[in-house]
Backbone as ProteinMPNN parsed JSONL, in Angstrom:
{"seq_chain_A": "MTRHIEHHIAQLKDSILRFGTIVEESISLSNTALFKQDVVLAQKVMANDAEIDRIEVELEEECLKVLALYQPVAADLRFVVAVLKINNDLERIGDLASNIAKTVSRLTTTGPFKLPQEISIMGYCLANNCDCVTTCQQNR", "coords_chain_A": {"N_chain_A": [[-4.957, 14.598, 44.717], [-6.738, 16.074, 43.223], [-5.325, 16.831, 40.94], [-5.043, 14.368, 39.706], [-7.691, 13.651, 38.997], [-8.252, 15.77, 37.302], [-6.448, 15.248, 35.266], [-7.472, 12.788, 34.309], [-10.009, 13.635, 33.478], [-9.302, 15.373, 31.417], [-8.178, 13.481, 29.7], [-10.477, 11.983, 29.115], [-11.932, 13.905, 27.726], [-10.29, 14.301, 25.456], [-10.404, 11.704, 24.408], [-13.157, 11.342, 23.808], [-13.48, 13.278, 21.887], [-11.769, 12.357, 19.852], [-13.08, 9.965, 19.296], [-15.517, 10.959, 18.377], [-14.632, 12.162, 16.007], [-13.815, 9.905, 14.555], [-16.275, 8.605, 14.223], [-17.646, 10.574, 12.793], [-16.178, 10.473, 10.416], [-16.876, 7.929, 9.573], [-19.599, 8.285, 9.079], [-19.463, 10.146, 6.998], [-18.084, 8.617, 5.056], [-19.943, 6.544, 4.669], [-22.11, 7.951, 3.629], [-20.941, 8.922, 1.254], [-20.376, 6.476, 0.018], [-22.978, 5.612, -0.387], [-24.075, 7.594, -2.13], [-22.344, 7.489, -4.294], [-22.534, 4.898, -4.893], [-20.603, 3.022, -4.121], [-19.136, 0.135, -3.477], [-16.714, -0.762, -2.376], [-15.962, 1.313, -0.67], [-18.127, 1.17, 1.051], [-17.622, -1.304, 2.236], [-15.356, -0.656, 3.674], [-16.418, 1.03, 5.62], [-18.046, -0.792, 6.996], [-16.067, -2.467, 8.006], [-14.834, -0.736, 9.79], [-16.647, -0.631, 11.832], [-16.272, -2.503, 13.896], [-14.031, -1.452, 15.177], [-15.09, 0.945, 16.129], [-16.954, -0.066, 17.95], [-15.176, -1.238, 19.79], [-13.78, 1.008, 20.766], [-15.874, 2.339, 22.016], [-16.474, 0.641, 24.188], [-14.042, 0.749, 25.618], [-13.957, 3.484, 26.297], [-16.234, 3.75, 27.878], [-15.491, 2.097, 30.018], [-13.35, 3.594, 31.007], [-14.689, 5.897, 31.894], [-16.254, 4.784, 33.958], [-14.218, 3.979, 35.635], [-13.149, 6.47, 36.425], [-15.37, 7.45, 37.823], [-15.511, 5.568, 39.915], [-12.97, 5.706, 41.188], [-12.499, 8.435, 41.824], [-14.845, 9.69, 42.568], [-16.311, 11.982, 41.394], [-17.722, 15.312, 41.629], [-20.227, 17.841, 41.063], [-19.386, 19.859, 38.336], [-17.478, 18.135, 37.199], [-18.627, 15.601, 37.584], [-20.971, 15.891, 36.069], [-19.792, 16.182, 33.561], [-18.539, 13.653, 33.166], [-20.784, 11.971, 33.154], [-22.069, 13.034, 30.92], [-20.197, 12.346, 28.948], [-20.461, 9.567, 29.028], [-23.072, 9.308, 28.012], [-22.856, 10.557, 25.476], [-20.933, 8.923, 24.351], [-22.335, 6.487, 24.1], [-24.287, 7.309, 22.263], [-22.685, 7.999, 20.051], [-21.625, 5.506, 19.38], [-23.934, 4.218, 18.56], [-24.611, 5.786, 16.336], [-22.44, 5.149, 14.746], [-23.068, 2.441, 14.3], [-25.365, 2.788, 12.752], [-24.291, 4.062, 10.515], [-22.823, 1.951, 9.534], [-24.947, 0.261, 8.921], [-26.065, 1.675, 6.774], [-24.001, 1.36, 4.959], [-24.109, -1.423, 4.61], [-26.563, -1.584, 3.335], [-25.946, -0.291, 0.952], [-24.174, -2.163, -0.161], [-25.952, -4.283, -0.523], [-27.906, -3.168, -2.254], [-26.462, -2.529, -4.554], [-26.02, -4.92, -5.796], [-28.027, -5.445, -7.555], [-27.634, -3.713, -9.584], [-27.242, -0.244, -10.747], [-28.841, 2.248, -8.711], [-31.441, 4.622, -7.952], [-31.577, 7.417, -5.854], [-33.813, 9.233, -3.717], [-33.835, 12.822, -3.621], [-34.094, 13.886, -1.083], [-32.788, 12.12, 0.597], [-30.112, 12.676, 0.183], [-29.995, 15.261, 1.222], [-30.624, 14.728, 3.899], [-28.395, 13.177, 4.628], [-26.349, 15.08, 4.408], [-27.2, 16.903, 6.393], [-27.001, 15.324, 8.716], [-24.217, 14.81, 8.839], [-23.328, 17.439, 9.158], [-24.54, 18.146, 11.612], [-23.226, 16.392, 13.379], [-20.647, 17.375, 13.16], [-21.024, 19.893, 14.305], [-21.6, 19.171, 16.965], [-19.167, 18.023, 17.752], [-17.501, 20.258, 17.523], [-18.646, 21.934, 19.482], [-18.057, 20.434, 21.765], [-15.279, 20.544, 21.726], [-14.875, 23.197, 22.329], [-15.651, 23.402, 24.935]], "CA_chain_A": [[-6.03, 13.892, 44.044], [-7.356, 16.977, 42.266], [-4.576, 16.751, 39.681], [-5.332, 13.081, 39.075], [-8.999, 13.7, 38.341], [-8.14, 16.71, 36.18], [-5.752, 14.521, 34.204], [-8.409, 11.822, 33.734], [-11.058, 14.396, 32.781], [-8.692, 15.817, 30.155], [-8.08, 12.288, 28.848], [-11.828, 11.669, 28.64], [-12.282, 14.891, 26.704], [-9.544, 13.956, 24.242], [-10.9, 10.431, 23.876], [-14.492, 11.493, 23.211], [-13.295, 14.062, 20.662], [-11.224, 11.439, 18.834], [-14.154, 9.039, 18.953], [-16.447, 11.718, 17.539], [-14.01, 12.327, 14.692], [-13.868, 8.606, 13.875], [-17.667, 8.364, 13.837], [-17.93, 11.526, 11.709], [-15.581, 9.93, 9.196], [-17.693, 6.784, 9.18], [-20.824, 8.849, 8.493], [-19.087, 10.729, 5.712], [-17.787, 7.531, 4.117], [-21.171, 5.814, 4.329], [-22.87, 8.817, 2.721], [-20.264, 8.901, -0.042], [-20.613, 5.146, -0.557], [-24.372, 5.572, -0.827], [-24.325, 8.468, -3.273], [-21.529, 7.04, -5.432], [-22.784, 3.461, -5.036], [-19.243, 2.49, -4.039], [-19.139, -1.035, -2.597], [-15.431, -0.828, -1.666], [-16.07, 2.279, 0.424], [-19.1, 0.602, 1.99], [-16.936, -2.364, 2.982], [-14.452, 0.006, 4.619], [-17.259, 1.486, 6.735], [-18.435, -1.983, 7.768], [-14.875, -2.939, 8.718], [-14.563, 0.213, 10.877], [-17.65, -0.763, 12.887], [-15.676, -3.237, 15.023], [-13.156, -0.499, 15.873], [-15.985, 1.863, 16.839], [-17.473, -0.812, 19.102], [-14.075, -1.402, 20.739], [-13.528, 2.31, 21.399], [-17.011, 2.62, 22.9], [-16.294, -0.147, 25.414], [-12.89, 1.307, 26.347], [-14.307, 4.795, 26.839], [-17.169, 3.516, 28.984], [-14.699, 1.586, 31.14], [-12.578, 4.714, 31.556], [-15.633, 6.728, 32.654], [-16.593, 4.071, 35.192], [-13.015, 4.031, 36.47], [-13.099, 7.815, 37.011], [-16.441, 7.527, 38.819], [-15.185, 4.721, 41.067], [-11.743, 6.121, 41.877], [-12.436, 9.831, 42.251], [-16.16, 10.155, 42.997], [-16.404, 13.396, 41.018], [-18.932, 16.056, 41.982], [-20.528, 19.063, 40.318], [-19.092, 19.924, 36.896], [-16.761, 16.924, 36.783], [-19.604, 14.514, 37.518], [-21.82, 16.138, 34.89], [-18.995, 15.906, 32.364], [-18.36, 12.205, 33.008], [-22.09, 11.43, 32.754], [-22.279, 13.456, 29.529], [-19.331, 11.515, 28.102], [-21.103, 8.248, 28.944], [-24.226, 9.401, 27.106], [-22.354, 10.859, 24.13], [-20.25, 7.708, 23.925], [-23.373, 5.555, 23.666], [-24.899, 7.847, 21.042], [-21.723, 7.888, 18.95], [-21.552, 4.101, 18.975], [-25.174, 3.937, 17.815], [-24.47, 6.45, 15.036], [-21.513, 4.299, 13.993], [-23.835, 1.273, 13.851], [-26.262, 3.209, 11.67], [-23.447, 4.276, 9.332], [-22.538, 0.607, 9.032], [-26.187, -0.224, 8.299], [-26.155, 2.328, 5.463], [-23.01, 0.69, 4.106], [-24.656, -2.746, 4.273], [-27.623, -1.348, 2.358], [-25.265, -0.011, -0.32], [-23.692, -3.45, -0.685], [-27.105, -5.07, -0.951], [-28.592, -2.535, -3.387], [-25.634, -2.512, -5.765], [-26.015, -6.242, -6.445], [-29.041, -5.446, -8.619], [-27.288, -2.663, -10.545], [-27.363, 1.133, -10.243], [-30.134, 2.612, -8.131], [-31.67, 6.062, -7.843], [-31.969, 7.849, -4.515], [-34.543, 10.501, -3.634], [-32.987, 13.958, -3.261], [-34.184, 14.097, 0.361], [-31.772, 11.286, 1.251], [-28.872, 13.446, 0.104], [-30.122, 16.368, 2.175], [-30.535, 14.145, 5.245], [-27.001, 12.798, 4.858], [-25.595, 16.316, 4.644], [-27.603, 17.441, 7.7], [-26.43, 14.475, 9.759], [-22.778, 15.084, 8.92], [-23.187, 18.794, 9.682], [-24.886, 18.127, 13.036], [-22.141, 15.725, 14.111], [-19.533, 18.318, 13.19], [-21.369, 20.922, 15.293], [-21.463, 18.585, 18.299], [-17.733, 17.898, 18.026], [-16.991, 21.615, 17.721], [-19.107, 22.387, 20.803], [-17.308, 19.708, 22.791], [-13.91, 21.074, 21.723], [-14.876, 24.537, 22.916], [-16.133, 23.319, 26.313]], "C_chain_A": [[-6.681, 14.774, 42.981], [-6.65, 16.908, 40.92], [-4.876, 15.453, 38.947], [-6.666, 13.122, 38.34], [-8.963, 14.657, 37.157], [-7.469, 16.043, 34.987], [-6.707, 13.536, 33.521], [-9.543, 12.513, 32.973], [-10.526, 14.88, 31.435], [-8.549, 14.647, 29.182], [-9.441, 11.903, 28.28], [-12.242, 12.623, 27.526], [-11.578, 14.571, 25.392], [-10.095, 12.693, 23.593], [-12.251, 10.585, 23.196], [-14.407, 12.322, 21.936], [-12.738, 13.195, 19.537], [-12.295, 10.464, 18.358], [-15.171, 9.73, 18.045], [-15.918, 11.9, 16.13], [-14.065, 11.03, 13.893], [-15.285, 8.321, 13.385], [-18.081, 9.319, 12.718], [-17.386, 11.011, 10.386], [-16.4, 8.753, 8.673], [-18.995, 7.248, 8.529], [-20.53, 9.38, 7.101], [-18.828, 9.649, 4.667], [-19.041, 6.769, 3.719], [-22.053, 6.638, 3.401], [-22.259, 8.805, 1.323], [-20.485, 7.566, -0.736], [-22.029, 5.044, -1.105], [-24.577, 6.378, -2.1], [-23.531, 8.059, -4.505], [-21.726, 5.554, -5.734], [-21.458, 2.694, -5.072], [-19.184, 1.361, -3.004], [-17.845, -1.123, -1.787], [-15.447, 0.117, -0.466], [-17.043, 1.769, 1.488], [-18.453, -0.489, 2.841], [-15.968, -1.782, 4.01], [-15.229, 0.48, 5.851], [-17.649, 0.302, 7.618], [-17.259, -2.529, 8.577], [-14.557, -2.036, 9.913], [-15.523, 0.056, 12.046], [-17.094, -1.498, 14.106], [-14.767, -2.324, 15.848], [-13.993, 0.484, 16.69], [-16.545, 1.182, 18.085], [-16.406, -0.965, 20.189], [-13.807, -0.098, 21.497], [-14.639, 2.641, 22.386], [-16.861, 1.896, 24.231], [-15.151, 0.427, 26.25], [-13.233, 2.633, 27.018], [-15.291, 4.66, 28.004], [-16.425, 3.007, 30.218], [-13.892, 2.698, 31.804], [-13.481, 5.637, 32.381], [-15.983, 6.074, 33.988], [-15.418, 4.068, 36.167], [-12.908, 5.387, 37.167], [-14.164, 7.947, 38.096], [-16.079, 6.749, 40.085], [-13.998, 5.246, 41.865], [-11.831, 7.508, 42.504], [-13.752, 10.391, 42.769], [-16.355, 11.637, 42.677], [-17.746, 14.009, 41.427], [-19.065, 17.243, 41.034], [-20.177, 18.936, 38.837], [-18.379, 18.67, 36.402], [-17.711, 15.739, 36.647], [-20.499, 14.676, 36.292], [-21.067, 15.822, 33.606], [-18.851, 14.403, 32.13], [-19.674, 11.556, 32.566], [-22.392, 11.806, 31.304], [-21.435, 12.619, 28.574], [-19.925, 10.118, 27.951], [-22.261, 8.262, 27.95], [-23.785, 9.644, 25.665], [-21.695, 9.623, 23.535], [-21.256, 6.695, 23.37], [-24.008, 6.017, 22.352], [-23.962, 7.724, 19.846], [-21.613, 6.452, 18.455], [-22.776, 3.735, 18.147], [-25.122, 4.582, 16.433], [-23.521, 5.653, 14.151], [-22.2, 3.049, 13.469], [-24.743, 1.63, 12.679], [-25.49, 3.499, 10.388], [-23.102, 2.934, 8.699], [-23.769, 0.004, 8.356], [-26.391, 0.39, 6.917], [-25.207, 1.64, 4.493], [-23.492, -0.701, 3.689], [-25.756, -2.624, 3.222], [-27.031, -1.064, 0.988], [-24.804, -1.318, -0.951], [-24.84, -4.29, -1.238], [-27.754, -4.49, -2.215], [-27.774, -2.588, -4.674], [-25.584, -3.866, -6.46], [-27.019, -6.312, -7.589], [-28.772, -4.374, -9.665], [-27.458, -1.285, -9.931], [-28.77, 1.409, -9.704], [-30.225, 4.122, -7.994], [-32.164, 6.372, -6.436], [-32.809, 9.112, -4.589], [-33.604, 11.612, -3.157], [-32.986, 14.192, -1.748], [-33.144, 13.276, 1.13], [-30.435, 12.023, 1.277], [-28.879, 14.583, 1.121], [-29.99, 15.851, 3.609], [-29.099, 13.758, 5.586], [-26.136, 14.004, 5.16], [-25.918, 16.876, 6.032], [-27.005, 16.635, 8.849], [-24.943, 14.761, 9.943], [-22.531, 16.46, 9.534], [-23.491, 18.84, 11.182], [-23.793, 17.473, 13.87], [-20.923, 16.635, 14.216], [-19.786, 19.41, 14.226], [-21.198, 20.408, 16.718], [-19.991, 18.478, 18.682], [-17.116, 19.265, 18.305], [-17.398, 22.156, 19.088], [-18.308, 21.724, 21.918], [-15.861, 20.205, 22.869], [-13.834, 22.4, 22.46], [-15.357, 24.56, 24.361], [-15.094, 23.857, 27.271]], "O_chain_A": [[-7.127, 14.272, 41.949], [-7.3, 16.924, 39.874], [-4.954, 15.431, 37.719], [-6.763, 12.68, 37.195], [-9.574, 14.389, 36.123], [-7.87, 16.247, 33.842], [-6.744, 13.459, 32.292], [-9.984, 12.018, 31.936], [-11.227, 14.804, 30.426], [-8.772, 14.802, 27.981], [-9.552, 11.54, 27.109], [-12.823, 12.214, 26.521], [-12.206, 14.571, 24.333], [-10.235, 12.625, 22.372], [-12.472, 10.023, 22.123], [-15.177, 12.099, 21.002], [-13.19, 13.291, 18.396], [-12.402, 10.176, 17.166], [-15.628, 9.148, 17.061], [-16.674, 11.802, 15.163], [-14.331, 11.05, 12.691], [-15.475, 7.85, 12.263], [-18.789, 8.918, 11.795], [-18.054, 11.101, 9.355], [-16.588, 8.607, 7.465], [-19.439, 6.666, 7.539], [-21.256, 9.099, 6.148], [-19.293, 9.751, 3.532], [-19.19, 6.386, 2.558], [-22.676, 6.094, 2.49], [-22.974, 8.692, 0.328], [-20.751, 7.522, -1.937], [-22.251, 4.456, -2.164], [-25.191, 5.89, -3.049], [-23.984, 8.256, -5.633], [-21.169, 5.02, -6.693], [-21.232, 1.842, -5.931], [-19.182, 1.614, -1.799], [-17.88, -1.522, -0.622], [-14.997, -0.242, 0.622], [-16.801, 1.925, 2.685], [-18.716, -0.579, 4.04], [-15.783, -2.348, 5.088], [-14.758, 0.348, 6.981], [-17.587, 0.388, 8.844], [-17.438, -2.998, 9.701], [-14.065, -2.514, 10.935], [-15.251, 0.552, 13.139], [-17.42, -1.141, 15.238], [-14.738, -2.416, 17.075], [-13.635, 0.813, 17.821], [-16.603, 1.79, 19.154], [-16.706, -0.834, 21.376], [-13.63, -0.104, 22.715], [-14.376, 3.165, 23.469], [-17.097, 2.483, 25.287], [-15.286, 0.572, 27.464], [-12.851, 2.877, 28.162], [-15.184, 5.378, 28.998], [-16.702, 3.442, 31.336], [-13.768, 2.734, 33.028], [-13.081, 6.106, 33.447], [-16.005, 6.739, 35.024], [-15.61, 4.144, 37.38], [-12.611, 5.451, 38.36], [-13.897, 8.493, 39.166], [-16.315, 7.221, 41.196], [-14.026, 5.229, 43.096], [-11.3, 7.735, 43.591], [-13.766, 11.472, 43.357], [-16.543, 12.451, 43.581], [-18.756, 13.317, 41.551], [-18.134, 17.592, 40.308], [-20.625, 18.006, 38.166], [-18.652, 18.196, 35.299], [-17.606, 14.962, 35.698], [-20.752, 13.714, 35.567], [-21.636, 15.259, 32.67], [-19.027, 13.935, 31.005], [-19.671, 10.686, 31.695], [-22.912, 10.987, 30.545], [-21.908, 12.226, 27.507], [-19.896, 9.547, 26.86], [-22.412, 7.341, 27.146], [-24.289, 9.004, 24.742], [-21.878, 9.317, 22.357], [-21.047, 6.12, 22.301], [-24.236, 5.215, 21.445], [-24.4, 7.381, 18.748], [-21.519, 6.21, 17.252], [-22.665, 3.025, 17.147], [-25.553, 3.971, 15.456], [-23.762, 5.496, 12.954], [-21.959, 2.633, 12.336], [-24.871, 0.859, 11.728], [-25.977, 3.215, 9.293], [-23.09, 2.8, 7.476], [-23.651, -0.682, 7.341], [-26.838, -0.291, 5.993], [-25.564, 1.37, 3.347], [-23.303, -1.107, 2.542], [-25.865, -3.462, 2.328], [-27.547, -1.537, -0.025], [-25.021, -1.55, -2.14], [-24.714, -4.924, -2.286], [-28.107, -5.231, -3.133], [-28.338, -2.681, -5.764], [-25.145, -3.949, -7.607], [-26.881, -7.14, -8.49], [-29.604, -4.15, -10.545], [-27.777, -1.158, -8.749], [-29.756, 0.86, -10.195], [-29.209, 4.813, -7.929], [-33.039, 5.693, -5.898], [-32.554, 9.976, -5.427], [-32.685, 11.361, -2.378], [-31.986, 14.647, -1.194], [-32.678, 13.693, 2.19], [-29.718, 11.992, 2.278], [-27.88, 14.829, 1.796], [-29.32, 16.47, 4.435], [-28.641, 13.985, 6.705], [-25.292, 13.966, 6.055], [-25.014, 17.277, 6.765], [-26.554, 17.206, 9.842], [-24.47, 14.933, 11.066], [-21.619, 16.622, 10.345], [-22.778, 19.5, 11.938], [-23.471, 17.955, 14.956], [-20.247, 16.659, 15.244], [-18.87, 19.808, 14.945], [-20.704, 21.131, 17.584], [-19.613, 18.804, 19.808], [-16.302, 19.41, 19.217], [-16.584, 22.77, 19.778], [-17.93, 22.372, 22.893], [-15.286, 20.276, 23.955], [-12.846, 22.69, 23.135], [-15.46, 25.634, 24.955], [-15.318, 23.87, 28.481]]}, "name": "protein", "num_of_chains": 1, "seq": "MTRHIEHHIAQLKDSILRFGTIVEESISLSNTALFKQDVVLAQKVMANDAEIDRIEVELEEECLKVLALYQPVAADLRFVVAVLKINNDLERIGDLASNIAKTVSRLTTTGPFKLPQEISIMGYCLANNCDCVTTCQQNR"}
């Protein structure tokens, strides 16, 4: 049984890392769409939102399956609970990236718009923080 749970834990780790990468890409694309006022890129981000939602549901189901089948304890339990929380946060970040893309689509209908410099800084900080989280999870 120990090998089975180890296998599932490794799968969860791989899945959450892939999910983090997908969400990071969505953030990056939404920021680029915003700064370049690129409606096509914004539409791509909005289209990716359904995929992000699907992955979130699948990953949550996998975590619940591990909890039900193996009743993990100690470090394994903490890891599965952390994946559940991270999974939820990543899905929410994906939703917010989609909201940015929707805003780009809406704002570009009235012509070019000017953004405050702070928005650019915030976008960079968000992308950087997500990259740091993914790196930390890889090195776990």
